[in-house]
LUMFI-557480 format. One record per residue (C-alpha): residue in one letter; x, y, z. Coordinates in steps of 0.2 Angstrom, whole numbers, plus 5000, padded with zeros to 4 digits. Layout:
# LUMFI-557480
aXYZ...
# end
This chain:
# LUMFI-557480
x535249804829x534649694843x534649764861x534249704878x533149804890x532349804906x530449874910x529449884924x527549884920x526149884934x524849754927x523249684934x522949514934x521349424938x521249244946x520149124940x519049154956x518949324952x518449294935x517049154941x516349294953x516149424939x515249304929x514149244942x513649414948x513049444931x511849294932x510049354937x509149234950x508049154936x509649084928x510649044944x510048874948x510448824928x512148894930x512448794946x511848624938x513148664924x514548674937x513948514946x513848424929x515648474926x516448444943x515848294952x516748344968x515148484970x513448434974x511948484982x511648455000x510248375006x510348455023x510648635026x512448635032x513048785043x514248895035x515748945046x516549095039x518149075051x518548905043x518048925025x517749095023x518049205007x519749195001x520949345003x521149454989x523049414990x522949234989x522849214971x522849054961x524249044951x523948924935x525848894934x525848784950x524348664943x525548544938x526348494955x527848384957x527648224966x528648294981x527148424981x525848294979x526548204995x526348365005x524548405000x523648445016x522248335018x521548395034x521048555024x519648455016x519248325030x519148435045x517448485043x516848305045x518048285061x517148425070x515448425068x514948325052x514248475044x514448525026x515448655016x513848745012x513248925007x511848945019x512049105031x511049215043x510149315027x509049165026x507849055037x507848875038x507548735025x506748825009x505448715001x506048684983x504648724971x504348634955x504148764939x502948694927x503648674909x502448734895x501948624881x501648714865x501448694847x502748804836x502048934823x502948834809x502048674815x500448744815x500648804797x501248634792x499748554800x498648674789x499648604773x499148444777x497448484773x497748554754x497648444741x499348444734x500448314725x502048284734x503148394724x502048544727x501948494745x503948504746x503848674738x502648724750x503748654765x505148764758x504048924758x503348894777x505248864782x505649044776x504249134785x504849214800x504349214819x503249364815x502249274800x503249374787x504049304771x505849364771x506349284755x506149324738x505249204726x506849194716x507849154730x506549014735x506748934719x508648944720x508448844737x507348714730x508448684715x510148684724x509548604741x508248484736x508448464717x506748524712x506648634698x505248744698x504748934692x504349094701x502549084695x502348904702x502948974720x501949134718x500349014717x500848924732x501249074741x499549134738x498848974745x499948984761x499149154763x497549094766x498048994781x497749054798x498249174806x497649304794x498949404786x500249254786x501549234772x501549424768x503049524761x502649684769x501649754783x500549834770x500149674761x499949584778x498549704784x497649694766x497549514767x496649534785x495549644778x495049544764x494649404775x493349494785x491649454781x490449544777x491349664767x490549814774x490750004768x492050034782x493049864777x493149924759x493550104765x495050034775x495549914761x495550074749x496650164763x497850034765x497950004747x498150174740x498650284755x499650184765x501050314768x499850444773x499050324785x500650284794x501050464795x499350504800x498950624787x497150584790x496450754782x497350714766x496550534766x494850614768x495050734753x495750594741x494350454747x492950594750x492650524768x491750604782x492350614799x491350474805x491950364791x493850394794x493450364813x492750204807x494150154795x495550184808x494650104822x494549954810x496349954805x497049974823x496249814829x497249714815x498749604818x500349684812x501249524817x500149384814x501449254821x501749324837x500449234847x501549074842x503149154846x504349044858x504649154874x506249104883x505849024899x507049124909x506249284902x504349234902x504249284920x505149394933x506049314948x506449464961x508249444967x507749564982x506349604993x506049765002x504749775015x504149935024x503949875043x503150035051x504350155042x505750045044x506349965027x507049785027x508049705014x508149525012x508849414997x507949304987x508149124995x508549054978x510249144979x510849024992x510848864987x511348724998x512848664991x514248544998x515748454993x515548284988x515748145002x516348034990x517848134984x518348185004x518247985006x519547974993x520648085001x520447995017x520947825008x522547915001x522947975018x522747795025x523747725011x525647675013x525947684993x526347834987x526847774968x526647894952x524747834949x524247874968x525048044966x524148074949x522448034957x522748134971x523148294961x521448254950x520648254967x521448414973x520948504957x519148464958x519048484977x519848654975x518748704960x517148654970x517848764986x518148904974x516348894967x515548884984x516549034989x516049114974x514249084977x514349154994x515349324990x513949344976x512749334991x513649475000x514049574986x512149574980x511649614997x512849755002x512449844983x510649844986x510849925003x511650054997x510350094983x508950074996x509950205007x510050324992x508250304987x507450275003x506150405001x505550304985x505450144993x504350215008x503150314996x503350224979x503350414971x504350424956x504650604958x505550574975x506850464966x508650564969x509850574955x511150414956x512450354945x513450194947x515050304955x513850344969x513450164974x515350124971x515850264983x514550204996x515150014995x516750024991x516449924976x517149944960x516150034948x516149884935x515549774950x514049884954x513649874934x513649694934x512549694950x511249814943x511249714926x509649604925x509249604942x507549654951x506949714967x505049684973x504249814983x502449854990x502349954975x502949844961x504349744954x505749854947x507249824938x508849904947x509450004933x507650094934x508450194950x509950254940x509850424933x510650584930x510450754938x509450904931x509551064939x508051174944x507951364944x508251364961x509951264959x509351114966x509650954958x508350834954x508250644945x508050654926x506750514931x505650644939x505650764924x505350604914x503750564925x503150734925x503250744905x502250574905x500850654915x500750804905x500650714889x499550584896x498250734900x498350834884x496950844871x497350704858x496450814846x497750944848x499350874855x500650984861x502251004852x503950994861x504151184861x502651194871x503151044883x504751134886x503751284891x502551194903x504251114912x505051284913x503551344920x503751204934x505551264938x506451144928x507851214917x507751114901x508051134884x506851094869x508050954862x508150894880x506350854880x506450784864x507650664870x506650614885x505050594875x506050464863x506750374878x505050364884x504450284868x503250434864x502950494847x502950664841x501350774841x500750744824x500850544828x499950574845x498450654835x496750574837x495150614828
# end
C-alpha cells in the first residue's frame, strides 16, 4: 500500500566553492603552480597578472558562507540575462585600473620568478636496451630479450615467471619459444650492468653480484657459501649458527658480513624515476627567531598573481554598450558570466587558502613555541588535531587537510607539519608529555647501547620507567616499530 508522508531532515550541502577550497588546502606549495596552470587552461577568463595588483577585501573579499552557489540557477532565463550586474566585473577598472588579484599584506613586493631546471635522464629499461644492442643476437632472440627486459621492475627484479613470458610472446608477438630458450636469454641479461639485475629473488640478486666480484678471494667465496646455503640464517642474524656450519672464525664472519652489506639489494634503484614534485621539498612556511620573538611567513609561491582576463571584461563592456539583446547575445553573456564567476571563485579560494594556512600554522607555532625556540624534541607538547581546531575555530577536517603534505622551515631544519602532532603519555608525577618526547629518548637509549649486546624491549621499558615514564613493554615495542628500529636480535653486531 502506497502512502505519502512528510519528513524533515537536516543535511549539510557543500557549495562548489567550499569543495574547491577543500581540494586546494590539500595541495602542497610544490604542486600549487601546476594546479593553477590547469585552472587557467580550463578557464580563459583567469590569467596571470604581469603586475602585482592590490587586493581590496571590502570589494572582492571572501564570499560569505551563507552566500552559496546554487547550481539550479546556472541556466538563467533571458530575463535574468538582461539583469546581469556588469558593474560587478568592471568596477575595479573604473576606480584605479587595478586587477582582481591575490596579493596581500603577508608578502612583500614583486617576487622574482625562478626557473626550476628539468632533469634529463636515461631510464633503467633504456639502459638495459642499450646493452642489449651489444649482444650478437638474431632478430627473434632480440625480440625475446626485449620482452624479458620489459618484464623487469624498477628495482631490477624479474617478477614474471618464465612460462608466463613464453605465453606473452606467443599471444602478443606471435613468437613461439620454449622455457629453456627464454632462460638462456635471461642468463645473458643477468650479465648486464648493474650487477644483480634480472634476478627473481634477493638471494639470487646477491649471488649474481658476488660472482661478478674479481678476484674471487676467500672472503668472497665464504660470502657466496653463506648466501647460497645459509641465506635464511643470515637475514635473521643467526651468525653463530653460520659460523658452526661453515667453520668460520670471528674475523672471517666479520669480513663476510662487511662484504654482503655493501651489495645493492635493489640494483635498479639508481635509475628509479623520482616524481619531480617529490624530488625536493618546498617549505610552505618559514619561522624565524628574532631575538626570542617568533616570526611566521608564508612561502611567496602561495600567493600567485592572478587576475580576471581583460579580454573577458571587455566583452562585458561590449554587451553593456550594445542595444541588441537577442538570444545569441544573451547566451554569450551567460557563458562569459560563468567563466568570470569561476575565475572570481578560484581567486577567492586561493586567497582563503592563504589565510587558512597562516591561521593554522600560527596556532601550531603557539602550541609548540618552546620547540621552535630551542629545536629540542623533548620540549614538544602533546597536540592533536582537535587542539588546533579549538584554537583556530576551524573544523578538524580542515586542520587535517592543512597538515597534510605541508612543511615548515625553521633554523633547526625543515619539518612536516604532522611531525608536531602527537598523543599524550602520563609520567609518574601525573604530568602529560608528548609521545614524541618518549620516542626521542628511546632513540637515544638504543643508539647508545652496546651493539654486541643490545637491550631487549623489557630492558628498554625498565630504563624508561626509571626516567619517570609510565609505559608498558608493548607500548615500547610499538614505538620501536614506528621508529623502524628492529628487535634486539637484529640490532646485534659482531
